[in-house]
N, C-alpha and C positions, 0 to 999 in steps of 0.2 A: 571441663571445668570438673572438680571432684571436693566436695567437701569433705577435710580430712581430721579427726578426734582421736586424742588421748585420755586415757584414764587410767587409774591407780599412781598418778605421777607423781612427785615431786620434787618443784625446780630449783633446782641447785643452786641459782644466781639471784632468785628471789627473797625479797629479805624477811617473808610471811614463814616460808620454810614450811610450808601446809600440803599434804596429801589432798590431789586434785582428783575428781574421779567422773568430771568432764572436762578437757580443753580440746581448743582447737589448736592443733601444731603449727599453724603461723604466727600465730598468737592475735587474734582479730576472731573474737567468737562470735562475734555480728557477719563478717564475713569468711567465712575458714575455706571456701577454694582456693585452691590452686589448679593451674594448669597440665592436664595431660599426667601418664602416668609419669615420665620424667618430674614433672611436681610435685608429684605423690611420695616417690622416690627420695628427693632432696628434702622435705620438709620433715622426714622422719630422719634422714641422715642428721641434719641440723639439729633436729629436737634430740638426738640420744644423746648433744654432748650438753645438755644441759635439764634432762631431765632425769632423778635417777627411780628407775622402776621399786612400787613400793607397796605394800598390801595391807590389808587382804584388799581384795578387790572385788568392786562393787557395779554388778553391771546395772542396776536400777537407773542412776540418774543419767546415765548415758544413754540409754536406752527412751528416757521419759524424753531427751532434749532432742534427740536426732528426729524420732516421732512427731515430735510439734514442727522441728523444720521440714519436713517432708509434708505435712499437711497442708 
């Protein structure tokens, strides 16, 4: 199981139309894991259709979140 996150993206189907600097690619921030490398590839492929890449890119929010997740 692998937790998979995205950052610096805007959800194009969300009514909020806001850039997020830390989000789970499977849509569940509390359980972001997917199974195996095939799961990682599938969740990225699915997300690319719903996320517009956006800047600026801030690494601090996702690094802080992942650090807390791993401790």
